[in-house]
BAFI-3210 file (N, C-alpha, C; in Angstrom, 3 decimals, decimal comma, padded with zeros to 6 digits):
// residues 103
n [1|2|3|4|5|6|7|8|9|10|11|12|13|14|15|16|17|18|19|20|21|22|23|24|25|26|27|28|29|30|31|32|33|34|35|36|37|38|39|40|41|42|43|44|45|46|47|48|49|50|51|52|53|54|55|56|57|58|59|60|61|62|63|64|65|66|67|68|69|70|71|72|73|74|75|76|77|78|79|80|81|82|83|84|85|86|87|88|89|90|91|92|93|94|95|96|97|98|99|100|101|102|103]
n.u [045,925|043,679|043,774|043,355|040,869|040,311|038,917|039,869|040,944|039,834|037,658|036,075|035,510|034,021|031,727|030,791|030,119|027,992|026,171|025,726|024,360|022,038|020,951|020,382|018,420|016,437|015,825|014,824|012,564|011,087|010,448|008,617|005,273|003,694|003,771|002,434|-000,067|-000,868|-001,071|-003,134|-005,224|-005,535|-006,385|-008,813|-010,313|-010,846|-011,321|-011,586|-013,845|-015,356|-015,854|-017,447|-019,616|-020,597|-021,441|-023,526|-025,164|-025,926|-027,569|-030,973|-032,760|-031,216|-028,273|-026,999|-024,735|-023,212|-023,475|-022,175|-019,595|-019,090|-019,166|-017,135|-014,905|-013,547|-012,356|-014,122|-013,790|-012,875|-015,025|-016,987|-015,937|-015,997|-018,758|-019,676|-018,457|-019,672|-022,346|-022,186|-021,509|-023,859|-024,444|-025,442|-028,176|-029,458|-031,492|-032,417|-031,343|-028,141|-028,679|-028,334|-028,955|-028,689|-028,685]
n.v [322,483|322,649|321,349|318,735|318,778|318,921|320,061|323,081|324,513|326,996|326,758|324,916|326,396|328,439|327,052|326,096|328,533|329,323|327,295|327,847|330,315|329,512|327,738|329,560|331,138|329,197|328,562|330,979|331,264|329,004|329,541|331,499|332,706|332,887|330,714|328,746|329,960|329,995|327,251|326,530|327,964|326,688|324,160|324,837|325,805|323,572|320,992|321,434|320,145|320,005|322,741|323,408|321,686|322,656|325,212|324,566|323,155|325,075|326,796|327,597|327,144|325,668|325,770|327,398|326,640|328,869|330,387|328,810|328,947|331,657|331,922|330,201|330,611|328,865|327,294|326,288|323,492|322,281|322,652|321,194|318,577|318,239|318,446|316,237|314,156|314,562|314,111|311,459|310,271|310,661|312,909|315,284|316,403|316,693|319,206|320,496|321,491|322,438|323,200|322,620|320,768|319,954|316,578]
n.w [299,751|298,288|295,845|296,494|297,506|300,246|303,176|304,752|307,905|308,087|306,314|307,710|310,050|308,954|308,035|310,502|311,697|310,101|310,681|313,389|313,177|311,830|313,725|315,752|314,491|314,162|316,835|317,664|316,084|316,854|319,457|319,294|319,661|317,515|315,744|317,177|317,332|314,658|314,165|315,926|314,817|312,388|313,227|314,421|312,308|310,732|308,224|304,635|303,714|306,042|306,458|304,223|304,632|307,097|306,302|304,560|306,302|308,178|306,779|306,200|304,075|302,367|300,252|297,402|294,696|294,040|296,361|298,229|297,194|297,464|300,242|301,203|299,578|297,952|294,938|291,868|291,146|293,509|295,247|293,867|294,064|296,845|297,366|295,915|297,411|299,972|299,330|298,535|300,943|302,263|303,751|302,733|300,685|297,377|296,562|294,377|291,100|291,638|294,229|297,596|300,569|304,033|305,082]
ca.u [044,937|042,565|043,858|042,827|039,531|040,275|038,524|040,859|040,391|039,022|036,427|035,289|035,002|032,981|030,554|030,274|029,500|026,689|025,312|025,338|023,394|020,811|020,396|019,819|017,170|015,428|015,445|014,014|011,284|010,358|010,000|007,585|003,891|003,045|003,651|001,353|-001,327|-001,249|-001,471|-004,440|-006,209|-005,760|-007,195|-010,133|-010,987|-011,232|-010,973|-012,434|-015,133|-016,101|-016,316|-018,558|-020,769|-021,136|-022,133|-024,787|-026,021|-026,460|-028,569|-032,290|-033,371|-030,178|-027,353|-026,673|-023,316|-022,593|-023,444|-021,105|-018,336|-018,887|-018,912|-015,878|-013,817|-012,877|-012,562|-015,239|-013,468|-012,735|-016,384|-017,632|-015,455|-016,490|-020,199|-019,804|-018,105|-020,688|-023,537|-021,916|-021,557|-025,212|-024,550|-026,231|-029,087|-029,646|-032,866|-032,676|-030,080|-027,264|-029,213|-027,952|-029,458|-028,141|-029,571]
ca.v [321,464|322,826|320,372|317,419|319,073|318,676|321,340|323,673|324,921|328,180|326,256|324,294|327,474|329,133|326,222|326,115|329,832|329,316|326,408|328,567|331,308|328,809|327,265|330,715|331,488|328,175|328,719|332,193|330,963|327,972|330,062|332,461|332,303|332,984|329,371|328,092|330,559|329,519|325,831|326,518|328,481|325,621|323,118|325,376|325,991|322,275|320,714|322,120|319,464|320,440|324,104|323,410|321,028|323,583|326,256|323,983|322,775|326,269|327,504|327,029|326,695|325,088|326,705|327,177|326,470|330,195|330,798|328,033|329,466|332,993|331,811|329,526|331,153|327,815|327,247|325,395|322,057|321,848|322,575|320,048|317,346|318,145|318,166|314,840|313,328|314,705|313,452|310,028|309,871|310,812|314,030|316,292|315,976|317,651|319,620|320,885|321,648|323,427|323,560|321,503|320,876|318,919|315,403]
ca.w [299,990|297,348|294,783|296,958|297,978|301,689|303,783|305,677|309,186|307,776|305,734|308,778|310,888|308,186|308,077|311,870|311,929|309,411|311,458|314,577|312,790|311,519|314,988|316,471|313,863|314,479|318,215|317,770|315,459|317,588|320,705|319,044|319,838|316,215|315,188|317,936|316,982|313,339|314,272|316,586|313,873|311,408|313,861|314,701|311,029|310,257|306,827|303,641|303,699|307,237|306,244|303,243|305,260|308,087|305,578|304,047|307,460|308,850|305,966|306,437|302,819|301,519|299,659|295,998|294,457|294,094|297,776|298,865|296,685|298,062|301,647|301,531|298,806|297,224|293,482|291,448|291,178|294,914|295,780|293,208|294,667|298,223|297,276|295,516|298,543|301,022|298,828|298,541|302,359|302,740|304,641|302,103|299,631|296,308|296,529|293,012|290,405|292,230|295,528|298,491|301,944|304,920|305,146]
c.u [043,758|042,593|043,287|041,385|039,327|039,923|039,607|040,161|039,478|037,679|035,491|034,711|033,907|031,652|029,951|029,610|028,097|025,699|024,825|024,237|022,038|020,145|019,770|018,478|016,085|014,947|014,548|012,662|010,470|009,822|008,852|006,176|003,133|002,816|002,510|000,000|-001,816|-001,737|-002,858|-005,528|-006,529|-006,635|-008,634|-010,944|-011,532|-010,901|-011,909|-013,793|-015,969|-016,646|-017,523|-019,803|-021,415|-021,948|-023,479|-025,726|-026,639|-027,504|-029,913|-032,882|-032,387|-029,344|-027,127|-025,153|-022,591|-022,470|-022,314|-019,751|-018,058|-018,512|-017,549|-014,700|-013,042|-013,222|-013,621|-014,925|-013,428|-014,158|-017,145|-017,226|-015,958|-017,978|-020,432|-019,542|-019,175|-021,969|-023,368|-021,984|-022,957|-025,396|-025,354|-027,137|-029,185|-031,147|-033,308|-031,320|-029,272|-027,713|-028,996|-028,432|-028,826|-029,176|-030,096]
c.v [321,571|321,786|319,021|317,578|318,644|320,002|321,804|324,081|326,139|327,762|325,698|325,364|328,264|328,371|326,199|327,439|329,888|328,445|327,100|329,619|330,643|328,255|328,394|331,139|330,490|328,281|329,917|331,950|329,981|328,526|331,032|331,884|332,291|331,591|328,638|328,639|330,081|328,064|325,729|326,993|327,425|324,515|323,609|325,470|324,659|322,109|321,462|321,499|319,870|321,856|324,172|322,780|321,961|324,715|325,765|323,708|323,974|327,035|326,812|326,407|326,020|326,167|326,355|327,069|327,818|330,690|330,120|328,604|330,829|332,873|331,218|330,080|330,101|327,884|326,213|323,914|321,508|321,668|321,423|318,732|317,157|317,811|316,706|313,893|313,369|314,001|311,902|309,473|310,004|311,998|315,180|315,656|317,076|317,974|319,976|321,021|322,773|323,891|322,387|321,800|319,754|317,786|315,223]
c.w [299,054|296,241|295,200|297,515|299,444|302,341|304,777|306,949|308,995|307,177|306,816|309,724|310,262|308,228|309,485|312,206|311,283|310,197|312,710|314,293|312,512|312,774|315,758|315,836|314,156|315,913|318,406|317,204|316,255|318,891|320,535|319,193|318,520|315,602|315,889|317,577|315,640|313,356|314,900|315,619|312,805|311,991|314,068|313,405|310,482|308,783|305,922|303,579|304,868|307,065|305,281|303,881|306,287|307,393|305,099|305,247|308,130|308,062|306,099|305,145|301,854|300,925|298,199|295,856|294,582|295,552|298,499|298,465|297,312|299,524|301,986|300,771|298,007|295,739|293,112|291,640|292,615|295,509|295,160|293,828|296,082|298,255|296,870|296,688|299,665|300,585|298,891|300,001|302,954|303,706|304,050|301,041|298,605|296,213|295,131|292,304|291,041|293,593|296,465|299,885|302,739|305,041|306,598]
res [x|x|x|x|x|x|x|x|x|x|x|x|x|x|x|x|x|x|x|x|x|x|x|x|x|x|x|x|x|x|x|x|x|x|x|x|x|x|x|x|x|x|x|x|x|x|x|x|x|x|x|x|x|x|x|x|x|x|x|x|x|x|x|x|x|x|x|x|x|x|x|x|x|x|x|x|x|x|x|x|x|x|x|x|x|x|x|x|x|x|x|x|x|x|x|x|x|x|x|x|x|x|x]
***
């Protein structure tokens, strides 16, 4: 049957065995609390914009770009884009060069 590329009974059983193993792994992973914990942590953390805004809002005298980067751990370009968006929305003001305060 190999010449006609028709699967044999052995081929079908082999595939069914692999499917059974995959289903068992999926069931084991889905029942774990680890997935639910990771999802809850992501929801609690909020978006990157929310994290940057909260950092700026909580500071009394405003935050510099370097402070924001140290607190959030984001790269330069991501922070620049977030600051631009927050300023455009009117949520933050530029107090000086590289110094941002909540509006």
